C-alpha positions in Angstrom: 177.3 67.9 57.6 176.9 64.3 58.7 177.7 65.0 62.3 176.0 67.5 64.6 179.2 69.3 65.4 182.8 68.8 64.4 183.9 67.7 67.9 185.5 64.3 68.6 182.6 63.4 70.8 180.1 64.1 68.0 182.2 62.0 65.6 182.3 59.1 68.0 178.5 59.1 68.2 178.4 59.0 64.4 180.8 56.0 64.3 178.9 54.2 67.0 175.6 54.6 65.2 177.1 53.2 62.0 178.8 50.2 63.6 176.6 49.3 66.6 174.7 46.6 64.7 177.9 44.6 64.1 180.3 45.6 66.9 180.2 45.8 70.7 180.6 49.2 72.3 184.2 48.4 73.4 185.0 47.3 69.8 183.5 50.5 68.4 185.5 52.7 70.7 188.7 50.8 69.8 188.0 51.2 66.0 187.2 54.9 66.5 190.4 55.5 68.4 192.4 53.6 65.8 190.9 55.7 63.0 191.5 59.0 64.7 194.9 58.1 65.9 195.8 57.1 62.3 194.7 60.6 61.2 196.0 62.8 64.0 198.8 60.7 65.5 197.1 60.8 68.9 198.0 58.7 72.0 195.6 57.5 74.6 196.3 60.6 76.7 195.4 62.8 73.8 191.9 61.4 73.8 191.6 62.3 77.4 193.0 65.8 77.1 191.1 66.7 73.9 187.5 65.8 74.5 186.3 69.1 73.0 188.8 69.1 70.1 187.3 70.4 66.9 188.1 68.5 63.7 188.6 69.8 60.2 186.2 68.8 57.5 188.9 66.7 55.9 189.4 64.9 59.2 185.7 64.2 59.4 185.5 62.9 55.9 188.6 60.7 56.4 187.0 58.9 59.4 183.7 58.7 57.6 185.4 57.0 54.6 187.1 54.4 56.8 183.9 53.8 58.8 181.9 53.1 55.6 184.5 50.6 54.5 184.1 48.7 57.8 180.3 48.9 57.4 180.7 47.1 54.0 182.5 44.3 55.8 186.2 45.2 55.3 188.3 44.4 58.4 189.4 47.6 60.1 193.0 46.3 60.2 193.1 46.3 56.4 191.3 49.6 56.3 194.0 51.4 58.3 196.8 49.1 57.0 198.3 48.1 60.3 197.6 46.5 63.7 199.3 45.9 67.0 200.6 42.5 67.8 202.6 41.5 70.9 203.3 45.2 71.6 204.6 46.0 68.1 203.0 47.5 65.0 202.6 45.4 61.9 201.6 46.3 58.4 198.4 44.5 57.3 197.3 43.7 53.8 195.1 41.1 52.1 198.3 39.2 51.2 198.3 37.7 54.7 196.0 36.9 57.6 195.4 39.6 60.2 197.5 39.0 63.3 195.1 37.8 66.1 195.1 37.7 69.9 195.2 33.9 69.9 198.4 34.0 68.0 199.9 36.4 70.6 199.2 33.6 73.1 201.3 31.3 71.0 204.2 33.7 71.0 203.8 34.1 74.8 204.1 30.3 75.1 207.5 30.4 73.5 208.6 33.5 75.5 207.6 31.7 78.7 209.7 28.6 77.7 213.1 30.2 77.4 215.1 32.9 79.2 215.0 36.2 77.4 218.8 36.2 76.8 218.8 32.7 75.2 220.5 32.4 71.8 218.0 30.4 69.8 217.7 29.2 66.2 214.0 29.6 65.3 211.9 28.8 62.3 208.5 30.3 61.7 206.7 28.3 59.0 203.7 29.7 57.1 204.7 33.0 58.5 202.2 35.2 56.6 202.7 38.8 57.9 205.7 37.6 59.9 204.1 38.6 63.2 205.2 35.4 65.0 208.8 35.2 63.9 209.5 39.0 64.0 208.0 39.2 67.6 210.3 36.4 68.7 213.3 38.0 67.0 212.5 41.2 68.9 212.3 39.3 72.2 215.2 36.9 71.7 217.4 39.6 70.1 220.5 37.4 69.9 218.7 34.6 68.0 218.7 33.6 64.4 215.2 33.5 63.0 214.0 32.1 59.7 210.6 33.0 58.2 209.1 30.7 55.5 206.0 30.9 53.3 204.7 29.6 50.0 203.3 33.0 49.1 205.8 35.5 47.6 203.4 38.3 48.4 203.2 37.3 52.0 206.9 37.2 52.2 207.1 40.7 50.7 204.8 41.9 53.5 206.8 40.0 56.1 210.0 41.7 54.8 208.3 45.1 55.2 207.3 44.2 58.8 210.9 43.1 59.6 212.2 46.4 58.3 209.5 48.3 60.2 210.4 46.5 63.5 214.1 46.8 62.8 215.0 43.1 63.0 217.2 41.0 60.7 215.7 37.7 59.8 216.1 35.1 57.0 213.3 34.5 54.5 212.7 31.3 52.5 209.9 30.9 49.9 209.0 27.2 49.7 206.0 24.9 49.6 206.5 22.7 52.6 204.2 20.0 51.1 206.6 19.3 48.3 209.1 16.6 48.5 212.6 17.7 49.5 211.3 21.2 50.4 213.4 21.2 53.6 216.7 20.2 52.0 218.3 23.6 52.6 217.8 23.2 56.3 220.6 22.1 58.6 219.7 18.8 60.4 219.5 18.7 64.2 220.4 22.4 64.6 217.1 24.2 65.5 215.8 25.0 68.9 212.3 26.1 67.9 209.9 25.4 65.1 206.7 27.3 65.3 203.7 27.5 62.9 200.2 28.7 62.5 199.4 26.9 59.3 196.1 26.6 57.3 193.8 24.5 59.5 190.2 25.2 58.5 188.6 22.4 56.5 186.1 23.2 53.7 183.4 21.5 55.9 183.8 24.4 58.4 183.4 27.2 55.8 179.9 28.0 57.0 181.3 28.9 60.4 183.5 31.6 59.0 182.3 35.2 58.9 181.9 37.1 55.6 184.5 39.7 56.7 187.1 36.9 56.8 185.9 35.0 53.7 185.7 38.0 51.5 188.9 39.7 52.5 191.5 37.4 54.1 193.6 35.0 51.9 192.0 31.6 51.5 195.5 30.1 50.9 196.3 30.9 54.5 192.9 29.8 55.9 191.8 26.6 54.3 193.1 23.0 53.9 192.5 21.8 50.3 193.3 18.2 51.1 191.1 15.6 52.7 193.4 15.4 55.6 192.8 18.6 57.7 196.1 18.0 59.5 198.2 17.7 56.4 200.4 20.8 57.2 200.8 19.7 60.8 201.9 16.2 59.8 204.4 17.4 57.2 205.9 20.0 59.6 206.1 17.6 62.5 207.7 14.8 60.4 210.4 17.2 59.3 210.8 18.8 62.7 212.0 15.5 64.0 214.9 15.7 61.5 215.9 19.3 62.0 215.2 20.1 65.6 218.0 19.4 68.0 217.4 16.8 70.7 215.2 18.5 73.3 214.1 21.2 70.7 210.5 22.4 70.7 207.7 22.4 68.2 204.9 24.9 68.8 201.6 25.0 66.8 198.5 27.1 66.8 195.8 24.5 66.1 192.2 23.9 65.2 190.4 22.8 68.4 188.3 20.4 66.4 191.3 18.3 65.6 193.3 18.6 68.8 192.9 15.0 70.0 193.9 13.6 66.6 196.9 15.9 66.4 198.2 14.8 69.8 197.8 11.1 68.7 199.8 11.8 65.5 202.5 13.5 67.5 202.7 10.6 69.9 203.0 8.2 67.0 205.8 10.2 65.5 207.8 10.0 68.7 207.5 13.5 70.2 207.6 13.8 74.0 206.2 16.1 76.6 203.2 16.9 74.4 201.0 19.6 75.9 197.7 21.2 74.8 197.1 24.8 75.9 193.8 26.6 75.9 193.2 30.1 74.6 191.4 32.8 76.5 188.0 31.4 75.3 188.9 28.0 76.9 189.4 26.2 73.6 192.4 24.0 72.8 194.4 26.4 70.6 198.1 25.7 71.1 200.3 22.6 71.2 203.8 22.3 72.5 206.0 19.3 72.1 209.7 18.3 72.3 211.9 16.3 70.1 213.2 13.3 72.1 
């Protein structure tokens, strides 16, 4: 047997040894608990109450299999097929980016801008897994939320997540870089446009970890054009036409292009433009209003 005993504590020591070269101890404990919770349906209190719990051989082999996939570089969120985002569970697959804590901060920015009972019209562009739009639909339960993406596979995943989280939202498949791609939108009617579009330039590819490069969709990560702000510029230009007066545009951004993006937004005529930092102190979010 690959563990000394079949107890949960012995299994944890095995997982720690396998992952300690790549993960911090807190990350290892998180991954271990996610794996075991997936298998046994445990809550945090179950881990406290069952320190001497003895696992079956199939339980041990299950966790070993998942751990080995992580050792090979596969993100643990894809390994278990789900992750938590803004207090809700979302299905994960390589068809969309893994929901990240920085993006939770973007959702929090919208939540802090409006009263909870506000009836809003919201568009989440480049939605991916749907984590942004669905989280907002959960919070602003009386609102109409539209999710858009160029990837049909991503939209299929987003639809699964909408069903999982019991929200009714609208889905639109479109390439926002194409001419007339926003023609189906109603002008001057939206309260919020929000997006976490592709923003990593090919020049920055060496800064990206292999676990991301080999597993997450490049379509959602990289900007193929010479202009690294091409998605932001296109969204912002159209937001002016479709946001109501005083409506808000929210972006998750590449900190390397924050100053240029603010300049572009000013030139377009947006007002009350604000940059917000993430928990690491980097410019990660932008908030602006249509005049």
